C-alpha positions in Angstrom: -3.6 -11.7 -3.0 0.0 -12.2 -1.7 0.6 -11.4 2.0 1.0 -7.7 2.7 4.2 -6.3 4.1 4.8 -3.7 6.8 4.5 -0.7 4.5 2.0 -1.1 1.7 1.7 1.6 -0.9 -1.3 1.5 -3.3 -1.3 4.0 -6.2 -3.5 4.6 -9.1 -5.9 7.0 -10.8 -8.9 8.5 -9.1 -11.7 5.9 -9.0 -9.4 3.0 -9.6 -10.3 1.2 -6.3 -7.4 2.2 -4.0 -9.7 3.3 -1.2 -11.8 0.2 -1.6 -8.8 -1.9 -0.5 -8.6 0.2 2.7 -12.4 -0.1 3.1 -12.2 -3.9 2.9 -9.5 -4.0 5.6 -11.6 -1.8 7.8 -14.7 -4.0 7.1 -12.9 -7.1 8.3 -11.7 -5.3 11.4 -14.9 -3.6 12.5 -17.6 -5.0 10.2 -18.3 -1.6 8.7 -16.9 0.9 6.3 -15.0 4.0 7.5 -16.6 6.0 4.7 -20.3 5.0 4.9 -22.6 4.6 7.9 -24.9 2.3 5.9 -24.1 -0.9 4.1 -25.8 -0.4 0.7 -23.1 1.9 -0.8 -20.4 -0.7 -0.3 -22.3 -3.7 -1.6 -21.8 -4.3 -5.3 -24.7 -3.1 -7.4 -27.1 -5.9 -8.0 -25.8 -8.0 -5.0 -27.5 -8.4 -1.7 -24.4 -8.9 0.5 -20.6 -8.6 0.7 -18.1 -11.0 2.2 -14.5 -10.3 3.3 -12.0 -12.8 4.5 -8.6 -12.1 6.1 -5.8 -13.8 7.9 -3.9 -12.0 10.7 -0.5 -12.9 12.1 0.2 -11.2 15.4 3.6 -10.4 16.7 3.4 -13.3 19.3 3.0 -15.8 16.5 -0.8 -16.3 16.7 -2.7 -16.6 13.4 -6.4 -15.7 13.3 -8.8 -16.2 10.4 -11.6 -13.8 10.2 -14.7 -13.6 7.9 -17.3 -10.9 7.7 -20.6 -11.0 5.8 -22.8 -7.9 5.6 -26.2 -8.0 3.9 -28.4 -5.2 3.0 -30.7 -6.2 5.9 -29.8 -7.6 9.3 -26.8 -7.7 11.5 -23.3 -8.6 10.4 -22.2 -12.2 10.4 -18.8 -12.5 12.1 -16.7 -15.6 12.2 -13.3 -15.9 13.9 -11.3 -19.1 13.5 -14.5 -20.8 12.3 -16.6 -19.7 15.3 -19.5 -17.3 15.0 -19.2 -14.3 17.4 -22.1 -12.0 18.3 -20.5 -8.7 19.0 -18.3 -6.3 17.0 -16.4 -5.6 20.2 -14.9 -9.1 20.1 -13.7 -8.4 16.6 -12.3 -5.0 17.4 -10.2 -6.3 20.2 -8.4 -8.6 17.8 -7.6 -6.2 15.0 -7.1 -2.5 16.1 -7.2 -0.2 13.1 -6.6 3.6 12.9 -7.8 5.6 9.9 -6.3 8.8 8.5 -8.4 10.1 5.6 -9.9 13.4 4.5 -12.1 13.4 7.7 -9.0 13.7 9.9 -9.5 17.4 10.2 -12.7 16.8 12.1 -10.5 16.0 15.1 -9.9 19.7 15.3 -12.9 21.4 13.8 -15.6 18.7 14.2 -18.1 18.0 16.9 -17.2 16.7 20.4 -18.6 13.3 19.3 -15.6 12.9 16.9 -13.0 13.6 19.6 -15.0 11.5 22.1 -14.9 8.5 19.7 -11.2 9.1 19.2 -10.6 9.1 22.9 -12.7 6.0 23.5 -10.8 4.0 20.8 -7.8 4.2 23.0 -9.6 3.7 26.3 -11.4 0.6 24.9 -8.2 -1.1 23.9 -6.3 -0.2 27.1 -8.7 0.0 30.0 -10.4 -3.4 30.5 -13.3 -2.1 32.8 -14.3 0.6 30.3 -16.4 -1.1 27.8 -18.8 -2.8 30.2 -19.3 0.4 32.1 -19.8 2.4 28.9 -22.4 -0.1 27.6 -24.3 -0.1 30.9 -24.2 3.7 31.0 -25.7 3.9 27.5 -28.6 1.6 28.6 -29.2 3.8 31.7 -29.0 7.0 29.6 -31.6 5.6 27.2 -34.0 4.8 30.1 -33.5 8.2 31.7 -34.1 10.1 28.5 -37.3 8.0 28.0 -38.5 9.1 31.4 -37.6 12.8 30.7 -39.8 12.8 27.6 -42.8 11.9 29.7 -42.8 15.6 30.8 -45.3 16.3 33.7 -46.0 12.6 34.1 -42.4 11.8 35.0 -41.9 9.2 37.8 -39.6 10.8 40.2 -38.8 7.5 42.0 -37.7 5.9 38.8 -35.8 9.0 37.8 -33.8 8.8 41.1 -32.9 5.2 40.4 -31.6 6.0 36.9 -29.7 9.1 38.3 -27.9 6.8 40.8 -27.1 4.2 38.1 -25.8 6.8 35.6 -23.6 8.3 38.3 -22.2 5.0 39.3 -21.1 4.0 35.8 -20.0 7.6 35.0 -17.3 7.4 37.7 -15.8 4.3 36.1 -15.9 5.7 32.6 -14.4 9.0 33.7 -11.6 7.4 35.6 -10.7 5.2 32.7 -10.7 8.1 30.3 -8.7 10.3 32.5 -6.0 7.7 33.2 -5.7 7.0 29.5 -5.7 10.7 28.5 -2.9 11.6 31.0 -0.7 8.8 29.5 -1.7 9.6 25.9 -0.7 13.3 26.2 2.9 12.4 27.1 3.2 10.3 23.9 1.4 13.0 21.8 3.8 15.7 22.9 6.8 13.5 21.9 5.3 12.7 18.5 4.3 16.3 17.8 7.9 17.4 18.5 9.1 15.0 15.8 6.6 16.3 13.2 6.6 20.0 13.6 8.2 23.0 15.3 4.6 24.2 16.1 4.6 22.4 19.4 2.5 25.0 21.4 -0.5 22.7 21.3 -2.5 22.0 24.5 -4.9 19.1 25.0 -7.5 19.3 27.8 -9.8 16.5 28.8 -13.4 17.6 29.6 -15.4 14.9 31.3 -18.9 16.2 30.4 -19.9 17.9 33.7 -18.5 20.2 36.4 -15.4 18.4 37.7 -16.1 19.9 41.2 -19.6 18.4 41.5 -20.8 14.8 41.7 -22.9 13.9 38.7 -25.8 12.7 40.8 -26.1 16.3 42.2 -25.9 17.7 38.6 -28.6 15.4 37.4 -30.9 16.4 40.3 -30.4 20.2 39.9 -30.8 20.1 36.1 -33.8 17.8 35.9 -36.2 20.6 35.1 -34.2 21.8 32.1 -33.5 18.2 31.1 -37.3 17.5 31.1 -37.9 20.6 28.9 -35.3 19.4 26.4 -36.2 15.7 26.6 -32.6 14.5 27.1 -29.8 14.4 29.6 -27.5 17.4 29.3 -24.6 16.3 31.4 -22.5 13.2 31.8 -19.7 11.2 30.1 -21.8 11.2 26.8 -20.8 14.9 26.6 -17.1 14.5 27.2 -14.6 16.2 24.9 -11.0 17.0 24.2 -10.1 20.6 23.8 -7.3 21.2 21.3 -5.8 24.7 21.6 -2.9 26.6 20.1 -1.6 29.5 22.2 -4.8 29.3 24.3 -7.1 29.5 21.3 -9.0 26.8 19.4 -6.3 25.3 17.2 -8.6 25.0 14.1 -9.1 28.8 14.1 -5.3 29.6 14.1 -3.5 26.9 12.3 -3.2 26.5 8.5 -4.8 23.5 6.8 -1.4 21.8 6.5 -0.6 22.5 10.2 -4.0 21.1 11.2 -3.3 17.9 9.3 0.0 17.5 11.0 -1.5 17.9 14.5 -4.3 15.5 13.6 -1.7 13.0 12.2 0.2 13.4 15.5 -2.9 12.5 17.4 -3.4 9.3 15.4 0.2 8.2 15.4 0.5 8.9 19.1 -2.6 6.8 19.7 -1.1 3.8 17.9 2.2 4.3 19.6 0.5 4.4 23.0 -1.3 1.2 22.1 2.0 -0.5 21.3 3.6 0.6 24.5 0.6 -0.5 26.6 -0.3 -3.8 24.9 3.1 -4.8 23.3 1.2 -5.2 20.0 0.9 -3.0 16.9 -2.3 -1.5 15.5 -2.8 -1.1 11.7 -2.9 2.2 10.0 -5.0 3.0 7.0 -3.9 6.2 5.3 -6.1 7.5 2.4 -4.2 10.0 0.2 -1.4 10.8 2.7 0.3 13.3 0.4 -2.7 15.7 0.3 -2.0 19.0 2.1 1.3 17.9 3.6 4.6 19.2 2.2 7.5 16.9 1.5 9.4 17.6 4.7 6.5 16.9 7.0 5.5 13.9 4.8 9.0 12.5 5.4 8.7 13.0 9.1 5.4 11.2 9.2 6.7 8.2 7.2 9.8 8.0 9.4 7.6 7.5 12.5 5.7 4.7 10.8 8.9 2.9 9.9 10.3 3.3 13.4 7.1 2.2 15.1 7.0 -1.0 13.1 3.3 -1.0 12.6 1.7 -2.3 9.4 0.6 0.6 7.2 -1.5 0.9 4.1 -1.2 4.1 2.1 -3.0 5.3 -1.0 -1.9 8.0 -3.4 -2.3 8.9 -7.1 1.4 9.3 -7.9 3.7 6.8 -6.2 6.7 9.1 -6.7 5.1 11.5 -4.2 5.5 9.0 -1.4 7.7 6.0 -2.2 10.9 7.9 -1.7 9.9 8.6 1.9 10.4 4.9 2.7 14.1 4.5 1.6 14.7 3.3 5.2 11.9 0.7 5.1 13.2 -2.9 4.8 9.7 -4.2 4.2 7.9 -2.2 1.5 5.5 -3.4 -1.2 4.1 -1.2 -3.9 0.8 -2.1 -5.6 -0.7 -0.6 -8.7 -4.5 -0.4 -8.6 -6.4 -0.2 -11.9 -10.1 -0.8 -12.4 -10.4 -2.7 -9.1 -7.4 -4.9 -9.9 -4.5 -4.8 -7.4 -1.2 -5.9 -8.7 2.1 -5.9 -6.7 5.1 -4.4 -8.5 8.5 -5.9 -8.4 10.7 -4.7 -5.5 13.1 -2.0 -6.4 16.8 -2.1 -5.4 17.3 0.2 -2.4 13.6 0.7 -1.8 11.8 -2.6 -1.3 13.5 -5.1 1.0 12.9 -8.8 1.3 9.9 -9.9 3.4 10.2 -12.3 6.3 6.4 -13.0 6.2 
């Protein structure tokens, strides 16, 4: 396939394979699908594995070649510039991707896990000490929960050790998250003001335990209840972002369209903050952008993508519903997708500019 441009619009009928293109990009960025938690649904029927290759050109002139192989059994095989790497985190650091699809509403009405993962995407890419602390915390949490499930036979000396370790890593995780969040909110408010007049949205970071009490004390005082439940109730693994409108949960007051605008503002702000912090762009994957957004708000969203300069991949059924939003884009390519075949369309005068890639 020819090199993609800054703005890439893929249109076609339902089931034509548009989203599969986005899925392939996400696979080569994170070695997994954004739609499926397991590999089997994305492997072609009758095959035992899938392979995706891509070449990335960063803004500082560095070219990276990445290959991903996922089989129905076993861990992913990841190769970067011909070298095998062992962890997905090494891959994720090269190719930051943000997804906006039908699940975007879960940022407002979903579980705390969704918002925690959203928060940690940004913290991972910006705060260098975060990932090691988070990984160590997860190991400690697993050990503590294992002890708790022993019930009356619990070893208090070992429990005290894991309480201490959890608390130590929790401080690093919380500090990283709070620093990131305070910076992110400023960017979010600016983006939201560009997208909608409904700017009375408040974001609040919740760290996962009482902010006035040291976690080690919380773990000690709640051990009886934790033992009954068989897991640790409090800590960074229970962190959340509260999203409110006029002091009430935003999902309960805002219309579906307003919710999508707020969620889009969260994603766009996250990419913009990444650019400001790292001097690099992330890549946006937008599946069916026109859905539930009126033309005015759709234009405002597209203007922000053009101004930000990030590479964007957008799917839709009718190209007329979106292509006109990019009149200002100098680097636009339209692709028609039919039965899995992706064909670039000739540039249109006044719409598609020449590429410098």
